[in-house]
BALOBA-1460 file (C-alpha; in Angstrom, 3 decimals):
// residues 115
<rec num="1" residu="x" x="0.000" y="0.000" z="0.000"/>
<rec num="2" residu="x" x="1.177" y="3.492" z="-0.863"/>
<rec num="3" residu="x" x="0.135" y="6.649" z="0.928"/>
<rec num="4" residu="x" x="0.251" y="10.026" z="-0.776"/>
<rec num="5" residu="x" x="-0.056" y="13.186" z="1.254"/>
<rec num="6" residu="x" x="-0.157" y="16.748" z="-0.040"/>
<rec num="7" residu="x" x="0.470" y="19.908" z="1.919"/>
<rec num="8" residu="x" x="1.109" y="23.577" z="1.392"/>
<rec num="9" residu="x" x="-2.227" y="24.812" z="0.150"/>
<rec num="10" residu="x" x="-3.931" y="27.844" z="1.558"/>
<rec num="11" residu="x" x="-5.224" y="31.326" z="0.866"/>
<rec num="12" residu="x" x="-3.064" y="33.793" z="-1.027"/>
<rec num="13" residu="x" x="-3.641" y="37.096" z="-2.747"/>
<rec num="14" residu="x" x="-3.414" y="37.437" z="-6.494"/>
<rec num="15" residu="x" x="0.190" y="37.777" z="-7.576"/>
<rec num="16" residu="x" x="1.399" y="35.757" z="-4.634"/>
<rec num="17" residu="x" x="3.164" y="32.415" z="-4.405"/>
<rec num="18" residu="x" x="2.661" y="29.044" z="-2.802"/>
<rec num="19" residu="x" x="4.749" y="25.910" z="-2.634"/>
<rec num="20" residu="x" x="2.955" y="22.594" z="-2.545"/>
<rec num="21" residu="x" x="4.572" y="19.414" z="-1.302"/>
<rec num="22" residu="x" x="3.630" y="15.800" z="-1.871"/>
<rec num="23" residu="x" x="5.202" y="12.854" z="-0.112"/>
<rec num="24" residu="x" x="4.741" y="9.189" z="-0.909"/>
<rec num="25" residu="x" x="5.301" y="6.458" z="1.653"/>
<rec num="26" residu="x" x="4.614" y="2.784" z="2.142"/>
<rec num="27" residu="x" x="5.395" y="-0.109" z="-0.161"/>
<rec num="28" residu="x" x="7.358" y="1.832" z="-2.723"/>
<rec num="29" residu="x" x="9.512" y="-0.169" z="-5.068"/>
<rec num="30" residu="x" x="9.981" y="2.279" z="-7.873"/>
<rec num="31" residu="x" x="8.310" y="5.621" z="-8.481"/>
<rec num="32" residu="x" x="7.933" y="6.069" z="-12.205"/>
<rec num="33" residu="x" x="6.085" y="9.349" z="-12.221"/>
<rec num="34" residu="x" x="4.913" y="12.064" z="-9.879"/>
<rec num="35" residu="x" x="2.456" y="14.664" z="-11.001"/>
<rec num="36" residu="x" x="0.265" y="17.507" z="-9.891"/>
<rec num="37" residu="x" x="-3.320" y="17.846" z="-11.059"/>
<rec num="38" residu="x" x="-6.024" y="20.280" z="-10.132"/>
<rec num="39" residu="x" x="-9.782" y="20.403" z="-10.155"/>
<rec num="40" residu="x" x="-12.135" y="23.329" z="-9.859"/>
<rec num="41" residu="x" x="-15.774" y="22.856" z="-8.785"/>
<rec num="42" residu="x" x="-17.849" y="21.492" z="-11.632"/>
<rec num="43" residu="x" x="-14.833" y="20.938" z="-13.850"/>
<rec num="44" residu="x" x="-12.717" y="17.973" z="-14.797"/>
<rec num="45" residu="x" x="-9.441" y="17.274" z="-13.146"/>
<rec num="46" residu="x" x="-6.551" y="18.526" z="-15.269"/>
<rec num="47" residu="x" x="-2.825" y="18.040" z="-15.386"/>
<rec num="48" residu="x" x="-0.673" y="20.841" z="-14.037"/>
<rec num="49" residu="x" x="2.824" y="19.374" z="-14.160"/>
<rec num="50" residu="x" x="4.629" y="16.076" z="-13.888"/>
<rec num="51" residu="x" x="8.084" y="14.608" z="-13.566"/>
<rec num="52" residu="x" x="9.233" y="11.181" z="-14.669"/>
<rec num="53" residu="x" x="11.603" y="8.797" z="-13.018"/>
<rec num="54" residu="x" x="14.307" y="9.989" z="-15.355"/>
<rec num="55" residu="x" x="13.712" y="13.623" z="-14.475"/>
<rec num="56" residu="x" x="11.810" y="14.742" z="-17.556"/>
<rec num="57" residu="x" x="9.273" y="17.438" z="-16.760"/>
<rec num="58" residu="x" x="6.057" y="18.317" z="-18.495"/>
<rec num="59" residu="x" x="3.825" y="21.284" z="-17.887"/>
<rec num="60" residu="x" x="0.319" y="22.149" z="-18.914"/>
<rec num="61" residu="x" x="-0.123" y="25.334" z="-20.904"/>
<rec num="62" residu="x" x="-2.076" y="26.790" z="-17.998"/>
<rec num="63" residu="x" x="1.135" y="27.159" z="-16.000"/>
<rec num="64" residu="x" x="2.465" y="29.673" z="-18.550"/>
<rec num="65" residu="x" x="5.927" y="29.451" z="-17.036"/>
<rec num="66" residu="x" x="4.648" y="30.395" z="-13.598"/>
<rec num="67" residu="x" x="4.914" y="26.967" z="-11.997"/>
<rec num="68" residu="x" x="7.946" y="24.770" z="-11.406"/>
<rec num="69" residu="x" x="7.927" y="21.111" z="-10.442"/>
<rec num="70" residu="x" x="10.863" y="19.613" z="-8.583"/>
<rec num="71" residu="x" x="11.546" y="16.569" z="-6.458"/>
<rec num="72" residu="x" x="13.627" y="15.074" z="-3.692"/>
<rec num="73" residu="x" x="14.200" y="11.476" z="-4.716"/>
<rec num="74" residu="x" x="15.551" y="10.412" z="-1.336"/>
<rec num="75" residu="x" x="12.376" y="11.655" z="0.351"/>
<rec num="76" residu="x" x="9.949" y="10.423" z="-2.331"/>
<rec num="77" residu="x" x="8.690" y="13.980" z="-2.408"/>
<rec num="78" residu="x" x="7.629" y="16.253" z="-5.227"/>
<rec num="79" residu="x" x="7.097" y="19.992" z="-5.013"/>
<rec num="80" residu="x" x="5.155" y="22.515" z="-7.015"/>
<rec num="81" residu="x" x="6.315" y="26.097" z="-6.784"/>
<rec num="82" residu="x" x="3.526" y="28.368" z="-7.957"/>
<rec num="83" residu="x" x="4.194" y="32.030" z="-8.662"/>
<rec num="84" residu="x" x="2.090" y="34.883" z="-10.010"/>
<rec num="85" residu="x" x="-1.081" y="33.195" z="-8.882"/>
<rec num="86" residu="x" x="-4.430" y="34.395" z="-10.185"/>
<rec num="87" residu="x" x="-7.985" y="33.718" z="-8.987"/>
<rec num="88" residu="x" x="-8.285" y="31.255" z="-11.880"/>
<rec num="89" residu="x" x="-5.749" y="29.064" z="-10.105"/>
<rec num="90" residu="x" x="-8.221" y="28.496" z="-7.276"/>
<rec num="91" residu="x" x="-8.659" y="24.715" z="-7.194"/>
<rec num="92" residu="x" x="-8.052" y="21.610" z="-5.202"/>
<rec num="93" residu="x" x="-4.589" y="20.394" z="-6.126"/>
<rec num="94" residu="x" x="-3.957" y="16.661" z="-6.170"/>
<rec num="95" residu="x" x="-0.760" y="14.693" z="-6.288"/>
<rec num="96" residu="x" x="-0.572" y="11.469" z="-8.255"/>
<rec num="97" residu="x" x="2.231" y="8.951" z="-7.907"/>
<rec num="98" residu="x" x="2.837" y="6.022" z="-10.223"/>
<rec num="99" residu="x" x="4.515" y="3.113" z="-8.456"/>
<rec num="100" residu="x" x="5.142" y="0.272" z="-10.838"/>
<rec num="101" residu="x" x="1.986" y="0.263" z="-12.913"/>
<rec num="102" residu="x" x="-0.384" y="1.566" z="-10.261"/>
<rec num="103" residu="x" x="-1.596" y="5.110" z="-9.692"/>
<rec num="104" residu="x" x="-2.009" y="6.489" z="-6.198"/>
<rec num="105" residu="x" x="-3.709" y="9.767" z="-5.404"/>
<rec num="106" residu="x" x="-3.614" y="12.048" z="-2.441"/>
<rec num="107" residu="x" x="-6.641" y="13.643" z="-0.831"/>
<rec num="108" residu="x" x="-5.866" y="17.040" z="-2.298"/>
<rec num="109" residu="x" x="-4.979" y="20.428" z="-0.898"/>
<rec num="110" residu="x" x="-7.086" y="23.525" z="-1.426"/>
<rec num="111" residu="x" x="-5.523" y="26.580" z="-3.039"/>
<rec num="112" residu="x" x="-7.566" y="29.756" z="-2.962"/>
<rec num="113" residu="x" x="-6.386" y="32.925" z="-4.660"/>
<rec num="114" residu="x" x="-8.193" y="36.113" z="-3.759"/>
<rec num="115" residu="x" x="-8.439" y="39.074" z="-6.100"/>
């Protein structure tokens, strides 16, 4: 069993920054991918950014160069640095970890950006 826990969400004013963290623990043999997704009320969950086992990063267009994904391999932790936040970034942010061929999701962390 793998546990995924996100942290770092909160309330921030427009133009501000937040750093999200996601840690995976449990029966981890090999993490192949770690990614951040987000979901606004009434909308589908969408990819924000991801990083592969080999270190390749991918970003959704919505980040527009404002977000940076990074990781600490030794800690099985991935981060999402979010800058220049806008009210449109208000969502629940979820972390997804691929261990072997299985996906594991966290419970999500709320990010609210006030105008």
